[in-house]
N, C-alpha and C positions, 0 to 999 in steps of 0.2 A: 655473369651478367654482362651484357654487351654495353658498349659505350652509348651514353644518352638515356639508358633505362634507369628509372628510379627504383629504389628498393620498395617492396610492398610495405605498407604500414604494419606495425606490430598489432596482432589481434587484440581487441579491446580487453578480453579476459586475461591477457598476459601483461597488461600495462600496470606497473605498480601504483600509479595515481588512481586508476579505476578501482583496483582492489582496495586501496586505502579508503576511497570515498565510500564504497559499500560497507567496509568494516566499521568505519566511524559511524556512519548512519545506522548500521545494524545495532551497534552498541547503544546508541541513543534511543532508537525505537523499541528495542527489547526492554531497556530500563524503564521507559515510560509505560509500556504495557504491564510490566511486572508491578510497578508502583500502583497503577490503577487497580490491578487485581488484588493487591494487598489492602488498599484503602476501601474498596467496595467488594468485599468477598460475597460469594453466593453460597447459600446453605445447600447441603446435600439434598438432591431432589428438586431444588429450585431452578427456575428458568434462568439461564446464565446471562443476565442483563448486561453485566460489565463487558463480557466478551462480545456480545451482540453490538453494543454501543461502540466498542473499539473497532470492530470490523466495518461497521457502517461509516463511522467517521473516517477511517483510513481509506475506504473506497471513495468517499466524497473528495477527500484531499488529493488522492492519487489522480482522480479524473480531472480535477482542477489543475493540478501541477502539470500533467502531461499536455493538456490542451493549451495552457498558458505558454509552456516552453515551445511548443510547435508553432504557435502564432508569433513568437519572437524571432525565430529563425531556425536554421538547420541544427541537427543534433551533433554539434561540434563544440569544441572549446569549453567554456564555462558552463554552457547549457547541458553538455554531456555529463560533466562532473556533478551538476545539480541533480540531473535525472538519476544518475547512479547513486549518489549519496543520499538524497532525500527520497526519491521514488523507490529504487530497489532496496537500498539499505534501511533507511529510517521507517518508511511506510510499509515496506515488505516485512520487516520484523515487528512492527507495531501491530499490524493486522495479524491475526493468528487463526488461519483456517484449519490448522492442525488441531487447535483447541476446539474448534467447531466440531470436528470429527470425534474427538475424545469426549466432549461434553454430551454430544448426541448419543454416543455409545453408552455413557454412564446413565443417562436418563432412560434409555431403552432397557439396560440391565436391571435398573431399579423398578421397572414396570410403568414408567411415566411416558406412555406411547404418544399421547396427545402433545405433551410438552416437548418431546423429542422431535416430533413432526413439525410443529409450529416453529420451533427454534431453528431447525435445519433449513426448512423452506423459507421461513421469514428472514433469516440472515442472508441467504442467497438473493432473494427478491429485493430486500431493502438495500443490499449492497449494490445490486444492479441499478436500482433507482437512484441511489446516492451518487454513483459514478456518473450517471446521466446528468444529474443536477450539477455536479462539479464541473463537468464539461460545458454545460450551458452557462454557468456563472462565469467561467473563464472566457468563453466566447463573447459573452455580453460585455465583460470588462474590456476585452480586446477591441470590440467595436467602438466602445466609448472613447478609448484612447486614440483610435485612428481618426475619429471625427473631431477630436479636440484640437 
C-alpha cells in the first residue's frame, strides 16, 4: 500500500460484530418461531395457520424495519447492526419459508391439493402485501416525525 492510501474496510460478513448480531438475532427469532409452533400446533392435513401467520407477520415487520432504517440514515453504525441483528438474524430465522415448502409438500403428499395450493400461494401473496403495508406504515411514521 502506498503512502496516503487507506486500507479497505473489512468485508461485512467477516466482521465479528456482524456475525454476532446475526447469530444472536437468529437465536431469538428461531426460539420465538419454535415456541409459537409448540403453542399453536397444526394437525396432520390441516392448513398450517401458525406458519402462515409467522411468515406474514415477519414480512410486515421486515418491511417496516428496513423502511424505517433507511429513512433514518445510511446503512452504517448502529443501523447496520440493527438491520443485521433484527432483520437478517431475528426476522430471517422467525420467518420460515423452508417450512412453507415442507408443509406444502406434506399437504400434497397427503392428497390435500387445494389446501397446498391456497397455503403456498396465500403465504407468498399475503407476505408480499404485508411487506408493502410495513413499508407504508414506516413511511407514514417517518413523514409524521419530519413534520413534527
